[in-house]
C-alpha positions in Angstrom: -18.4 46.1 -15.2 -14.5 47.3 -16.0 -12.6 44.7 -17.9 -9.0 44.9 -19.4 -8.4 43.9 -22.7 -5.5 42.4 -24.3 -4.7 41.9 -28.2 -2.1 39.6 -29.2 -0.8 39.8 -33.1 -2.9 41.0 -36.2 -5.6 41.6 -33.6 -3.3 44.1 -31.9 -2.2 45.4 -35.5 -5.6 45.8 -36.9 -6.7 47.6 -33.5 -4.3 49.7 -33.3 -3.2 48.9 -29.8 -2.0 46.0 -27.5 -4.9 46.7 -24.5 -7.1 48.8 -23.5 -9.6 49.3 -20.4 -13.3 48.7 -20.7 -16.3 49.6 -18.8 -18.6 47.2 -20.3 -22.4 48.0 -20.9 -24.7 45.9 -18.0 -25.9 43.2 -20.5 -22.1 42.7 -21.5 -21.9 39.2 -19.0 -20.1 36.8 -21.2 -17.1 36.6 -23.8 -19.1 35.9 -26.7 -21.1 39.3 -26.1 -17.7 41.4 -25.6 -16.6 39.6 -29.1 -20.1 41.3 -30.4 -20.1 44.8 -28.4 -16.4 44.9 -29.4 -17.3 44.4 -32.9 -20.1 46.8 -33.2 -17.7 49.3 -32.2 -17.1 50.1 -36.0 -14.1 50.3 -37.3 -10.9 48.6 -36.6 -12.9 46.3 -34.4 -15.2 45.4 -37.2 -12.9 43.8 -39.1 -10.7 42.6 -36.7 -13.5 40.4 -35.0 -15.2 39.9 -38.1 -14.8 36.4 -38.3 -15.3 35.9 -34.5 -15.4 32.3 -34.4 -11.7 32.2 -35.4 -10.1 34.4 -32.4 -9.5 32.7 -29.6 -10.1 34.5 -25.9 -8.6 33.5 -22.6 -9.9 35.2 -18.9 -7.6 35.5 -16.4 -4.7 33.6 -18.6 -7.1 30.5 -18.8 -8.4 29.8 -22.4 -12.2 30.0 -22.6 -15.4 29.8 -24.8 -17.6 32.4 -25.9 -20.3 31.3 -22.9 -17.4 31.9 -20.4 -18.5 34.5 -17.4 -17.2 37.8 -17.1 -16.4 39.7 -14.3 -15.1 42.8 -12.7 -11.6 43.0 -13.2 -10.9 40.0 -15.5 -8.5 40.4 -18.1 -9.7 38.7 -21.1 -7.2 38.3 -24.4 -8.0 38.0 -27.3 -6.0 35.8 -30.3 -5.9 35.7 -33.6 -6.0 32.2 -35.8 -2.8 30.5 -35.7 -1.3 28.3 -38.7 1.4 26.3 -38.0 3.6 24.6 -40.5 
């Protein structure tokens, strides 16, 4: 399944790109599975997704949890934790 992945703010800086298209292995069918797969790619993704519980995600511009299903052609956006003040 092919998806488009968008990286925002500090995640974009860590991985060195704003977007990429990936052909996912058949076993990757949730946002959590995608996060784990990205982290397993090695540097710089390991560092960017080291604290996956703090990284937020949206699928097709809707905020989702780790168990959200993926579909072919989906746009998955990852956002780093944000602090306010």
